[in-house]
Structure formats: C-alpha cells, structure tokens
One Martini backbone bead per residue (centre of mass of N, CA, C, O) as a GRO file, in nm:
protein
  493
    1MET     BB    1   9.191  16.866  12.365
    2LYS     BB    2   8.949  16.798  12.145
    3ASN     BB    3   8.626  16.843  12.131
    4GLY     BB    4   8.325  16.596  12.092
    5PHE     BB    5   8.133  16.651  12.356
    6ASP     BB    6   7.799  16.714  12.481
    7ASN     BB    7   7.728  16.762  12.813
    8ASP     BB    8   7.468  16.924  12.832
    9LYS     BB    9   7.299  16.739  12.658
   10TYR     BB   10   7.340  16.485  12.824
   11LEU     BB   11   7.211  16.578  13.089
   12LYS     BB   12   6.929  16.624  12.966
   13ILE     BB   13   6.863  16.347  12.808
   14GLN     BB   14   6.932  16.148  13.029
   15SER     BB   15   6.746  16.234  13.255
   16GLU     BB   16   6.482  16.199  13.094
   17HIS     BB   17   6.522  15.893  13.034
   18ILE     BB   18   6.515  15.796  13.329
   19LYS     BB   19   6.239  15.907  13.410
   20GLU     BB   20   6.083  15.734  13.209
   21ARG     BB   21   6.166  15.462  13.325
   22ILE     BB   22   6.055  15.493  13.612
   23ALA     BB   23   5.747  15.529  13.507
   24LYS     BB   24   5.710  15.216  13.404
   25PHE     BB   25   5.708  15.148  13.707
   26GLY     BB   26   5.607  15.088  14.021
   27ASP     BB   27   5.745  15.065  14.326
   28LYS     BB   28   6.042  14.977  14.189
   29LEU     BB   29   6.387  15.075  14.094
   30TYR     BB   30   6.657  14.909  13.946
   31LEU     BB   31   6.972  15.094  13.892
   32GLU     BB   32   7.229  15.020  13.695
   33PHE     BB   33   7.568  15.133  13.739
   34GLY     BB   34   7.797  15.151  13.509
   35GLY     BB   35   8.083  15.193  13.608
   36LYS     BB   36   8.132  15.519  13.694
   37LEU     BB   37   7.961  15.755  13.882
   38PHE     BB   38   8.238  15.880  13.938
   39ASP     BB   39   8.539  15.940  13.811
   40ASP     BB   40   8.507  15.918  13.478
   41TYR     BB   41   8.791  15.912  13.299
   42HIS     BB   42   8.746  15.742  13.059
   43ALA     BB   43   8.524  15.903  12.936
   44SER     BB   44   8.691  16.175  12.922
   45ARG     BB   45   8.903  16.052  12.717
   46VAL     BB   46   8.701  15.936  12.478
   47LEU     BB   47   8.505  16.197  12.551
   48PRO     BB   48   8.571  16.493  12.481
   49GLY     BB   49   8.375  16.680  12.739
   50PHE     BB   50   8.338  16.485  12.948
   51GLN     BB   51   8.228  16.470  13.272
   52PRO     BB   52   8.311  16.280  13.553
   53ASP     BB   53   8.024  16.384  13.714
   54SER     BB   54   7.760  16.347  13.544
   55LYS     BB   55   7.603  16.109  13.687
   56LEU     BB   56   7.588  16.249  13.961
   57ARG     BB   57   7.426  16.504  13.879
   58MET     BB   58   7.174  16.335  13.798
   59LEU     BB   59   7.124  16.199  14.070
   60MET     BB   60   7.083  16.460  14.248
   61GLN     BB   61   6.794  16.513  14.122
   62LEU     BB   62   6.700  16.226  14.288
   63ALA     BB   63   6.763  16.228  14.609
   64ASP     BB   64   6.467  16.195  14.734
   65VAL     BB   65   6.425  15.879  14.585
   66ALA     BB   66   6.715  15.783  14.651
   67GLU     BB   67   6.935  15.492  14.676
   68ILE     BB   68   7.243  15.335  14.771
   69VAL     BB   69   7.417  15.041  14.646
   70ILE     BB   70   7.717  14.873  14.725
   71VAL     BB   71   7.930  14.673  14.524
   72ILE     BB   72   8.133  14.371  14.620
   73SER     BB   73   8.376  14.143  14.564
   74ALA     BB   74   8.522  13.891  14.732
   75VAL     BB   75   8.754  13.846  14.530
   76ASP     BB   76   8.865  14.142  14.545
   77ILE     BB   77   8.925  14.140  14.837
   78GLU     BB   78   9.127  13.904  14.847
   79LYS     BB   79   9.316  14.039  14.609
   80ASN     BB   80   9.342  14.350  14.638
   81LYS     BB   81   9.205  14.521  14.440
   82VAL     BB   82   9.292  14.784  14.215
   83ARG     BB   83   9.238  15.109  14.146
   84SER     BB   84   9.419  15.255  13.899
   85ASP     BB   85   9.330  15.561  13.907
   86LEU     BB   86   9.381  15.574  14.250
   87GLY     BB   87   9.545  15.339  14.415
   88ILE     BB   88   9.306  15.166  14.540
   89THR     BB   89   9.121  14.953  14.701
   90TYR     BB   90   8.801  14.842  14.680
   91ASP     BB   91   8.732  14.859  14.985
   92LYS     BB   92   8.824  15.155  15.017
   93ASP     BB   93   8.629  15.269  14.800
   94VAL     BB   94   8.361  15.209  14.937
   95LEU     BB   95   8.416  15.420  15.159
   96ARG     BB   96   8.459  15.660  14.980
   97LEU     BB   97   8.196  15.659  14.828
   98ARG     BB   98   8.012  15.691  15.069
   99ASP     BB   99   8.120  15.968  15.152
  100GLU     BB  100   8.068  16.117  14.888
  101PHE     BB  101   7.765  16.081  14.876
  102GLN     BB  102   7.694  16.201  15.154
  103ASN     BB  103   7.828  16.482  15.099
  104ARG     BB  104   7.583  16.511  14.856
  105GLY     BB  105   7.303  16.395  14.986
  106LEU     BB  106   7.320  16.090  14.966
  107MET     BB  107   7.192  15.768  15.005
  108VAL     BB  108   7.334  15.497  15.187
  109GLY     BB  109   7.215  15.180  15.267
  110SER     BB  110   7.443  14.965  15.147
  111VAL     BB  111   7.637  14.650  15.138
  112VAL     BB  112   7.750  14.419  14.888
  113ILE     BB  113   7.870  14.078  14.896
  114THR     BB  114   7.991  13.899  14.641
  115HIS     BB  115   8.092  13.588  14.570
  116TYR     BB  116   8.034  13.413  14.818
  117THR     BB  117   8.261  13.144  14.995
  118GLY     BB  118   8.417  13.226  15.276
  119GLN     BB  119   8.592  13.454  15.285
  120GLU     BB  120   8.791  13.609  15.511
  121ALA     BB  121   8.809  13.899  15.397
  122ALA     BB  122   8.508  13.940  15.385
  123LYS     BB  123   8.437  13.896  15.682
  124ALA     BB  124   8.614  14.132  15.780
  125PHE     BB  125   8.466  14.357  15.621
  126ARG     BB  126   8.187  14.317  15.736
  127ALA     BB  127   8.268  14.375  16.026
  128ARG     BB  128   8.364  14.654  15.978
  129LEU     BB  129   8.094  14.776  15.877
  130LYS     BB  130   7.926  14.710  16.139
  131LYS     BB  131   8.105  14.898  16.327
  132MET     BB  132   8.010  15.152  16.137
  133GLY     BB  133   7.692  15.105  16.066
  134ILE     BB  134   7.689  14.911  15.807
  135LYS     BB  135   7.504  14.754  15.597
  136ALA     BB  136   7.550  14.395  15.528
  137TYR     BB  137   7.574  14.159  15.249
  138TYR     BB  138   7.513  13.842  15.102
  139HIS     BB  139   7.627  13.689  14.789
  140TYR     BB  140   7.626  13.403  14.607
  141THR     BB  141   7.745  13.148  14.450
  142ILE     BB  142   7.620  13.005  14.138
  143PRO     BB  143   7.574  12.732  13.985
  144GLY     BB  144   7.571  12.792  13.637
  145TYR     BB  145   7.642  13.075  13.602
  146PRO     BB  146   7.391  13.193  13.369
  147SER     BB  147   7.255  12.913  13.241
  148ASN     BB  148   7.095  12.813  13.514
  149VAL     BB  149   6.786  12.921  13.546
  150PRO     BB  150   6.626  12.734  13.740
  151LEU     BB  151   6.826  12.776  13.977
  152ILE     BB  152   6.854  13.089  13.992
  153ALA     BB  153   6.518  13.101  13.993
  154SER     BB  154   6.549  13.016  14.314
  155ASP     BB  155   6.593  12.924  14.646
  156GLU     BB  156   6.891  12.808  14.558
  157GLY     BB  157   6.970  13.079  14.449
  158PHE     BB  158   6.861  13.379  14.500
  159GLY     BB  159   6.725  13.281  14.771
  160LYS     BB  160   7.001  13.266  14.937
  161ASN     BB  161   7.019  13.550  14.947
  162ASP     BB  162   7.029  13.846  15.076
  163TYR     BB  163   6.801  14.075  15.168
  164ILE     BB  164   6.766  14.408  15.062
  165GLU     BB  165   6.706  14.677  15.243
  166THR     BB  166   6.465  14.916  15.136
  167THR     BB  167   6.299  15.267  15.108
  168ARG     BB  168   6.309  15.342  14.798
  169PRO     BB  169   6.210  15.370  14.462
  170LEU     BB  170   6.530  15.423  14.405
  171VAL     BB  171   6.785  15.188  14.317
  172VAL     BB  172   7.128  15.225  14.327
  173ILE     BB  173   7.373  15.032  14.151
  174THR     BB  174   7.714  15.013  14.261
  175ALA     BB  175   8.080  15.032  14.199
  176PRO     BB  176   8.422  15.045  14.175
  177GLY     BB  177   8.385  14.813  13.945
  178PRO     BB  178   8.402  14.575  13.733
  179GLY     BB  179   8.269  14.254  13.813
  180SER     BB  180   8.076  14.266  14.090
  181GLY     BB  181   7.748  14.212  14.056
  182LYS     BB  182   7.507  14.409  13.979
  183MET     BB  183   7.299  14.252  13.816
  184ALA     BB  184   7.260  14.011  14.012
  185THR     BB  185   7.153  14.197  14.240
  186CYS     BB  186   6.901  14.294  14.096
  187LEU     BB  187   6.776  14.015  14.031
  188SER     BB  188   6.757  13.916  14.324
  189GLN     BB  189   6.555  14.146  14.408
  190LEU     BB  190   6.328  14.073  14.220
  191TYR     BB  191   6.274  13.804  14.345
  192HIS     BB  192   6.222  13.896  14.635
  193GLU     BB  193   6.001  14.108  14.577
  194ASN     BB  194   5.797  13.910  14.459
  195LYS     BB  195   5.761  13.743  14.723
  196ARG     BB  196   5.651  14.032  14.867
  197GLY     BB  197   5.464  14.189  14.644
  198ILE     BB  198   5.669  14.357  14.474
  199LYS     BB  199   5.691  14.585  14.213
  200ALA     BB  200   5.975  14.551  14.008
  201GLY     BB  201   6.246  14.708  13.833
  202TYR     BB  202   6.473  14.739  13.546
  203ALA     BB  203   6.789  14.910  13.484
  204LYS     BB  204   7.061  15.045  13.257
  205PHE     BB  205   7.362  15.237  13.313
  206GLU     BB  206   7.567  15.216  13.032
  207THR     BB  207   7.816  15.370  12.851
  208PHE     BB  208   7.963  15.088  12.791
  209PRO     BB  209   7.897  15.025  12.513
  210ILE     BB  210   7.793  15.205  12.238
  211TRP     BB  211   7.505  15.109  12.074
  212ASN     BB  212   7.515  15.347  11.827
  213LEU     BB  213   7.785  15.225  11.745
  214PRO     BB  214   8.015  15.069  11.605
  215LEU     BB  215   8.177  14.789  11.700
  216LYS     BB  216   8.481  14.922  11.579
  217HIS     BB  217   8.478  15.158  11.729
  218PRO     BB  218   8.710  15.317  11.922
  219VAL     BB  219   8.535  15.358  12.171
  220ASN     BB  220   8.468  15.042  12.193
  221LEU     BB  221   8.767  14.945  12.195
  222ALA     BB  222   8.844  15.093  12.459
  223TYR     BB  223   8.661  14.927  12.641
  224GLU     BB  224   8.810  14.654  12.595
  225ALA     BB  225   9.077  14.755  12.707
  226ALA     BB  226   8.964  14.834  13.000
  227THR     BB  227   8.852  14.504  13.016
  228ALA     BB  228   9.085  14.279  12.979
  229ASP     BB  229   9.067  14.137  13.265
  230LEU     BB  230   8.754  14.040  13.190
  231ASN     BB  231   8.700  13.960  12.889
  232ASP     BB  232   8.545  14.152  12.724
  233VAL     BB  233   8.299  14.155  12.457
  234ASN     BB  234   8.198  14.291  12.178
  235MET     BB  235   7.857  14.279  12.045
  236ILE     BB  236   7.598  14.183  11.869
  237ASP     BB  237   7.265  14.208  11.936
  238PRO     BB  238   7.061  13.940  11.871
  239TRP     BB  239   6.793  14.023  12.001
  240HIS     BB  240   6.756  14.292  11.858
  241LEU     BB  241   6.774  14.193  11.571
  242GLU     BB  242   6.533  14.003  11.584
  243ALA     BB  243   6.313  14.219  11.689
  244TYR     BB  244   6.406  14.483  11.481
  245GLY     BB  245   6.649  14.467  11.257
  246LYS     BB  246   6.884  14.591  11.445
  247THR     BB  247   7.206  14.718  11.492
  248THR     BB  248   7.372  14.652  11.800
  249VAL     BB  249   7.571  14.720  12.098
  250ASN     BB  250   7.730  14.497  12.318
  251TYR     BB  251   7.800  14.255  12.575
  252ASN     BB  252   7.850  13.946  12.683
  253ARG     BB  253   7.726  13.951  12.970
  254ASP     BB  254   7.453  14.065  12.894
  255ILE     BB  255   7.379  13.844  12.682
  256GLU     BB  256   7.404  13.597  12.879
  257ILE     BB  257   7.185  13.722  13.101
  258PHE     BB  258   6.913  13.762  12.959
  259PRO     BB  259   6.761  13.489  13.018
  260VAL     BB  260   6.733  13.549  13.318
  261LEU     BB  261   6.573  13.810  13.305
  262ASP     BB  262   6.345  13.697  13.131
  263ALA     BB  263   6.251  13.479  13.345
  264ILE     BB  264   6.186  13.679  13.572
  265PHE     BB  265   5.986  13.865  13.435
  266LYS     BB  266   5.784  13.635  13.363
  267GLY     BB  267   5.732  13.562  13.660
  268ILE     BB  268   5.616  13.845  13.745
  269TYR     BB  269   5.441  13.946  13.464
  270GLY     BB  270   5.443  13.726  13.210
  271ASN     BB  271   5.646  13.944  13.093
  272ASN     BB  272   5.890  14.115  12.891
  273PRO     BB  273   5.971  14.455  12.838
  274TYR     BB  274   6.226  14.313  12.714
  275LYS     BB  275   6.392  14.214  12.399
  276SER     BB  276   6.677  14.327  12.505
  277PRO     BB  277   6.971  14.449  12.628
  278THR     BB  278   6.936  14.733  12.495
  279ASP     BB  279   6.657  14.797  12.638
  280MET     BB  280   6.781  14.826  12.932
  281GLY     BB  281   6.891  15.079  12.854
  282VAL     BB  282   6.996  15.454  12.910
  283ASN     BB  283   7.192  15.544  12.666
  284MET     BB  284   7.287  15.883  12.526
  285ALA     BB  285   7.586  15.938  12.426
  286GLY     BB  286   7.572  15.906  12.102
  287TYR     BB  287   7.397  16.183  12.078
  288CYS     BB  288   7.667  16.375  12.190
  289ILE     BB  289   7.833  16.357  11.929
  290PHE     BB  290   8.001  16.614  11.724
  291ASP     BB  291   8.305  16.475  11.701
  292ASP     BB  292   8.430  16.193  11.583
  293ASP     BB  293   8.734  16.237  11.532
  294ALA     BB  294   8.806  16.318  11.827
  295CYS     BB  295   8.704  16.051  11.959
  296CYS     BB  296   8.882  15.863  11.795
  297GLU     BB  297   9.157  15.965  11.881
  298ALA     BB  298   9.121  15.947  12.188
  299SER     BB  299   9.078  15.636  12.182
  300LYS     BB  300   9.349  15.552  12.063
  301GLN     BB  301   9.511  15.665  12.296
  302GLU     BB  302   9.372  15.485  12.512
  303ILE     BB  303   9.476  15.216  12.402
  304ILE     BB  304   9.773  15.272  12.446
  305ARG     BB  305   9.764  15.330  12.735
  306ARG     BB  306   9.652  15.046  12.818
  307TYR     BB  307   9.898  14.898  12.714
  308TYR     BB  308  10.111  15.021  12.912
  309GLU     BB  309   9.969  14.948  13.167
  310THR     BB  310   9.964  14.639  13.129
  311VAL     BB  311  10.270  14.583  13.083
  312GLY     BB  312  10.342  14.696  13.355
  313ARG     BB  313  10.191  14.490  13.526
  314LEU     BB  314  10.338  14.244  13.412
  315VAL     BB  315  10.619  14.317  13.523
  316GLU     BB  316  10.489  14.322  13.832
  317GLY     BB  317  10.267  14.072  13.838
  318ASN     BB  318   9.944  14.199  13.767
  319ALA     BB  319   9.930  14.027  13.491
  320GLU     BB  320   9.838  13.889  13.182
  321GLU     BB  321   9.916  13.791  12.870
  322SER     BB  322   9.619  13.805  12.760
  323GLU     BB  323   9.587  14.114  12.793
  324VAL     BB  324   9.801  14.202  12.598
  325ASP     BB  325   9.695  14.045  12.349
  326LYS     BB  326   9.423  14.188  12.332
  327ILE     BB  327   9.539  14.477  12.285
  328ASN     BB  328   9.688  14.414  12.033
  329LEU     BB  329   9.438  14.346  11.871
  330LEU     BB  330   9.296  14.622  11.902
  331MET     BB  331   9.525  14.779  11.757
  332GLN     BB  332   9.481  14.640  11.487
  333GLN     BB  333   9.185  14.723  11.449
  334ALA     BB  334   9.271  15.041  11.480
  335GLN     BB  335   9.538  15.093  11.330
  336ILE     BB  336   9.775  15.087  11.571
  337THR     BB  337  10.057  15.219  11.743
  338THR     BB  338  10.290  15.354  11.952
  339ASP     BB  339  10.367  15.567  11.723
  340ASP     BB  340  10.089  15.729  11.767
  341ARG     BB  341  10.250  15.845  12.012
  342LYS     BB  342  10.428  16.119  12.022
  343VAL     BB  343  10.577  16.101  12.302
  344THR     BB  344  10.703  15.823  12.256
  345VAL     BB  345  10.889  15.900  12.029
  346ALA     BB  346  11.045  16.144  12.163
  347ALA     BB  347  11.156  15.988  12.410
  348LYS     BB  348  11.310  15.763  12.240
  349GLU     BB  349  11.487  15.949  12.073
  350ARG     BB  350  11.645  16.087  12.310
  351ALA     BB  351  11.745  15.823  12.441
  352ALA     BB  352  11.923  15.729  12.195
  353LYS     BB  353  12.113  15.978  12.218
  354SER     BB  354  12.171  15.998  12.553
  355LYS     BB  355  12.164  15.719  12.716
  356THR     BB  356  11.897  15.787  12.885
  357VAL     BB  357  11.648  15.886  13.071
  358CYS     BB  358  11.326  15.986  12.935
  359ALA     BB  359  11.100  16.253  12.834
  360ALA     BB  360  10.753  16.358  12.734
  361ILE     BB  361  10.546  16.643  12.618
  362GLU     BB  362  10.216  16.749  12.521
  363LEU     BB  363  10.088  17.023  12.443
  364ALA     BB  364   9.802  17.196  12.353
  365ASP     BB  365   9.959  17.304  12.074
  366GLY     BB  366  10.167  17.045  12.012
  367THR     BB  367  10.406  17.066  12.177
  368ILE     BB  368  10.733  16.927  12.230
  369ILE     BB  369  10.872  16.813  12.529
  370THR     BB  370  11.190  16.738  12.675
  371SER     BB  371  11.393  16.496  12.878
  372GLU     BB  372  11.659  16.424  13.125
  373THR     BB  373  11.868  16.270  13.312
  374THR     BB  374  12.053  16.393  13.598
  375GLU     BB  375  12.245  16.456  13.870
  376LEU     BB  376  11.984  16.633  13.993
  377LEU     BB  377  11.755  16.512  13.800
  378GLY     BB  378  11.484  16.379  13.715
  379THR     BB  379  11.301  16.346  13.432
  380SER     BB  380  11.025  16.451  13.550
  381ALA     BB  381  11.128  16.711  13.682
  382ALA     BB  382  11.248  16.831  13.422
  383LEU     BB  383  10.990  16.837  13.255
  384ILE     BB  384  10.834  17.044  13.422
  385LEU     BB  385  11.036  17.267  13.392
  386ASN     BB  386  11.045  17.286  13.086
  387ALA     BB  387  10.737  17.335  13.045
  388THR     BB  388  10.703  17.595  13.224
  389LYS     BB  389  10.911  17.766  13.078
  390HIS     BB  390  10.776  17.762  12.799
  391LEU     BB  391  10.499  17.884  12.889
  392ALA     BB  392  10.638  18.145  13.023
  393GLY     BB  393  10.888  18.239  12.827
  394LEU     BB  394  11.150  18.100  12.904
  395ASP     BB  395  11.458  18.021  12.914
  396HIS     BB  396  11.594  17.701  12.890
  397LYS     BB  397  11.874  17.784  13.038
  398LEU     BB  398  11.731  17.837  13.282
  399LYS     BB  399  11.782  17.820  13.640
  400LEU     BB  400  11.545  17.793  13.877
  401ILE     BB  401  11.729  17.587  14.042
  402PRO     BB  402  11.991  17.594  14.220
  403LYS     BB  403  12.250  17.390  14.289
  404GLU     BB  404  12.291  17.490  14.600
  405MET     BB  405  11.993  17.374  14.665
  406ILE     BB  406  12.006  17.074  14.579
  407GLU     BB  407  12.240  16.941  14.733
  408PRO     BB  408  12.127  16.935  15.028
  409ILE     BB  409  11.895  16.751  14.953
  410GLN     BB  410  12.074  16.510  14.859
  411ARG     BB  411  12.217  16.466  15.131
  412MET     BB  412  11.964  16.403  15.292
  413LYS     BB  413  11.870  16.154  15.126
  414VAL     BB  414  12.142  15.988  15.168
  415ASP     BB  415  12.277  16.044  15.458
  416PHE     BB  416  11.983  16.039  15.638
  417LEU     BB  417  11.764  15.853  15.443
  418SER     BB  418  11.897  15.617  15.281
  419GLY     BB  419  11.932  15.688  14.984
  420ASN     BB  420  11.996  15.603  14.629
  421ASN     BB  421  11.851  15.865  14.506
  422PRO     BB  422  11.952  16.202  14.457
  423ARG     BB  423  11.742  16.282  14.286
  424LEU     BB  424  11.482  16.476  14.207
  425HIS     BB  425  11.169  16.490  14.245
  426THR     BB  426  10.873  16.634  14.168
  427ASP     BB  427  10.790  16.724  14.461
  428GLU     BB  428  11.067  16.860  14.531
  429VAL     BB  429  11.064  17.069  14.301
  430LEU     BB  430  10.793  17.211  14.378
  431VAL     BB  431  10.880  17.311  14.651
  432ALA     BB  432  11.121  17.471  14.568
  433LEU     BB  433  10.969  17.657  14.373
  434ALA     BB  434  10.780  17.774  14.591
  435MET     BB  435  11.000  17.904  14.769
  436LEU     BB  436  11.128  18.086  14.537
  437SER     BB  437  10.860  18.254  14.449
  438ARG     BB  438  10.885  18.487  14.662
  439GLU     BB  439  11.152  18.616  14.506
  440ASP     BB  440  11.108  18.474  14.220
  441GLU     BB  441  10.956  18.541  13.917
  442ASN     BB  442  11.013  18.292  13.746
  443CYS     BB  443  10.894  18.085  13.938
  444ARG     BB  444  10.612  18.204  13.950
  445MET     BB  445  10.554  18.172  13.644
  446ALA     BB  446  10.590  17.863  13.638
  447ILE     BB  447  10.360  17.785  13.845
  448GLU     BB  448  10.128  17.924  13.675
  449GLN     BB  449  10.146  17.674  13.447
  450LEU     BB  450  10.039  17.407  13.576
  451PRO     BB  451   9.736  17.404  13.464
  452ASN     BB  452   9.844  17.362  13.158
  453LEU     BB  453   9.897  17.036  13.201
  454ARG     BB  454   9.612  16.961  13.168
  455GLY     BB  455   9.583  16.681  12.944
  456CYS     BB  456   9.855  16.605  12.900
  457GLN     BB  457  10.101  16.418  12.736
  458VAL     BB  458  10.298  16.138  12.877
  459HIS     BB  459  10.645  16.007  12.841
  460THR     BB  460  10.851  15.726  12.954
  461THR     BB  461  11.149  15.508  12.953
  462VAL     BB  462  11.036  15.449  13.248
  463MET     BB  463  10.930  15.340  13.535
  464LEU     BB  464  10.777  15.497  13.791
  465SER     BB  465  10.733  15.627  14.071
  466GLU     BB  466  10.478  15.685  14.273
  467VAL     BB  467  10.530  15.981  14.313
  468ASP     BB  468  10.536  16.068  14.010
  469ARG     BB  469  10.256  15.957  13.931
  470LYS     BB  470  10.091  16.129  14.125
  471ILE     BB  471  10.176  16.407  14.016
  472PHE     BB  472  10.066  16.371  13.734
  473LYS     BB  473   9.774  16.328  13.822
  474LYS     BB  474   9.738  16.602  13.979
  475LEU     BB  475   9.804  16.761  13.696
  476GLY     BB  476   9.638  16.588  13.459
  477CYS     BB  477   9.807  16.384  13.332
  478VAL     BB  478   9.882  16.148  13.059
  479LEU     BB  479  10.042  15.843  13.144
  480THR     BB  480  10.331  15.683  13.009
  481CYS     BB  481  10.536  15.362  13.010
  482GLU     BB  482  10.792  15.187  12.986
  483PRO     BB  483  10.841  14.829  13.046
  484VAL     BB  484  11.069  14.946  13.268
  485SER     BB  485  11.267  14.920  13.524
  486LYS     BB  486  11.497  15.075  13.713
  487LYS     BB  487  11.671  14.830  13.780
  488GLN     BB  488  11.751  14.772  13.475
  489LYS     BB  489  11.888  15.000  13.334
  490PRO     BB  490  11.863  15.035  13.000
  491LEU     BB  491  12.053  15.334  12.944
  492ILE     BB  492  12.240  15.353  13.178
  493GLY     BB  493  12.604  15.364  13.215
   0.00000   0.00000   0.00000
C-alpha cells in the first residue's frame, strides 16, 4: 500500500499540541482518548503510514504525570460485545489493555463500568476486578441524557455516579471501543472535582472524523462505516461555524453533548473555554497527510472491507439490516462498489469458471494470485502456497507439500478427530511447510516470503473458519469474504 501519512511529523506536532492543552488548565486534566489507544489498525488502514501504536508512544512521554482509567459499558458486558479486530470480548480486552499499559510502565488507576442499571454480568465483572485488586466504579444511566442538562449537572445526575479517585495531574480516559461512555465519564469527574474544590479541565484526543478534511472525504466516510453499529453520523460543527465562521467536521454524539459540557464548564469557571466541540479536540492528523490520493484510495478499500465484515455478521446474526443499509449509502457517497476491490473481482471470476470455492490475494506490486479448493487443500491454504511460490520465484506447478504427506494428516483429521473436512487449513499447511523446510530448499524459500504478505488484500468466495481468519490476521493480510457460510456450499457441486 502506498504511504500517504507522515507518522514522524504526527508524533512531533501531536505531542506538542497535547502539552499545550495540559498547560491551559490548573490542577488536573481529563484527556479523553477516542478510538484505540494502541492497536489502532483502522487508522493505519485509512491513513497508510500511520503506526498503530502512535498514540501510545506519545502517552509514554508523559508517563510520569499520567494515569489511565479504562471505561467499559455495562451494556457491552451484558451483550458479550466482541472487538472485531482482535476477536475477544470487551471485558477481556479491559484486562488485556491493563496488562499492556502496565507492561509499558504506564499507571492504570481504575476501571469504570458505565451505563449501569443493575446488570448481573456487570456485577460479576466488578467482583472479578476487585478480586484482582483493581479499583472499579459504577456510573449510572441518566434519564434524558444528553438533553436534560439541569438533571445531568445535578446531584441526581452526575452526582449519583461513583467518584473516581485519581492521584496524577493527567488522567487519560480510554476504552476497548466506541460508545463506552468516555466523555460522560470525564464530565462526571469535572462535576465531582468542582464539588471538592479542584480545578479540572477536559480535552479530547479523537482521530476521527478528521475535523479539517471535507465532510464527505473518504477518510471521514470510512469512520462512519467503522461505527455503523453505533449509528454515528459525521456533521458540520454548527457551534464552530457560528463562533468562527469556519466549516469543520465533527460527529453527532459530540455535537449533542456539547451543551452539557458548556453548562458544566460555566458552572465551574463562570465561562466555557471552548466555543465548539471542535475546540475540545487536539487532533493534528489532518496536517500530516502528504498524499491525499493514497489516503482516499485506502479509505475506499476500508469502506468495502467494512461492508463485507458487516454483511458477514448479518449472516451470523450479529448485525442489523440498518448497519448494512448505512454502509451501502456510504459506498454510494464514495462512488464505489465491491467491484472496486480487485481481489473480489478476481476471486469471483475464478469461482465462476471452476464452480468451487476460490480466493485471491493482491501482492505489493499489484500482482493478483488466485486459488481454489482441491481434494487436498482448502482455498486459503492453497492461496498462501501459491503466493509464496510466486514471491520466491518458484514454478507454480511445483508441489511444495507432497501428496503422500498430506494424506496421513487428512486421515488423522477424519478418522481419529471426527472431522468432516479433510482438506488442510492454513495453519496445518504452514506447519507442514516448516517441517519440510529443514531438508527442502524450496520450502525454506517459500517460508521466507511470508513477511511479504503483510498488508496484502485477500478475498474469498465463502466465509472462512476462525482458524483461517486468524492466520490471515497474523500474517497481516486484509481479509474480506463473500457473505456465504460454508454450510450453504454455494459453488461446490
């Protein structure tokens, strides 16, 4: 993928801007980190050149004055909401995030369970945290939020929430994913700090939407696609337009909550230092794009990827029709279809000819490699072998793994492990390839090409097993699948 984003510039000017914002407030600053604090793969896909750990690297520069509070919604705990990029539930990700932060020398002060209304799963999670020695707090659902400002900014609103005890001047509020209630947590703390005579401020570090890009820029449309389940909508910031006469982009939840923040700041300081939701932000990402065309193309591909991900979840019963409808609308606005994804077209064309399940991968130089299901190999396993042979300069007809080695593995799977599918999966093929590489130079050459698959686009004409999906993820491939389960057998005769 062609780079279009200057990550070094981003680290420099973003860090400087955050430090400037900290200096503007007195005793304490609550800094909301929108999106992923690290593992921000969405940003790295739509802004090629952005490093997934960029925000974490900036935070580590402030490790001596910062502590982290992790927020999770009780609704997400109850629903066992899964972080799609990692395949783990939000509650498990809270513990993973805590370990990751602490391993990097960052202080994690506590966990806040928001949207709490007595959910049993949330109670159990809080009890688990306490057994682990982790401080945990409840923040409650407030009737009329965010429009009923008098109730919200009162003892019956934010005042009912547990006060989060913090010890450092910079408090970073983060979460496993969007919609967790990070901003409400910050505002609640401002209310409580004011009652305690502590002058506290608030700022927001939200990468998307990028405020100084056009409303319908593909990067911003890709953000809407990524949050289709939340029904987030990018909007022109009316507060900023009125205050400064300048058009900037924000999204509906921040615009809706701004009157609440405005009322709280006026209650604390007598005035609000921010004239708009855009003013609250510290996002410098828009200034670091040096190739707009590259970012536009990457974002369009991300919208298509999100479409396939969402229709796949719909087939599995984990998404709503409205989510698919929204992404379809975004694709129309971006003037793209699934045919704009080269590997999609290549895989479907081969499937139409072979009448079986097929796959395609686009290599770094633009070469398209395809594969199909055989008696010995699943299409994903065959694709990896075909791609690595091509990259290693090996003859396509060369059989890296001999049939006499595959057949005993198949018998083991079917006869002894009660499997229904004798074909080798990607992990089994890679293990076999590794074993053969000790004596076979061709296998060794093929294995050495695996790092070159990172960032490559892949498409299959059927939804893959969890094993195959995880292997492609570990290889760094960007995978999409036709929304057809293997049980449907759409093409195999």
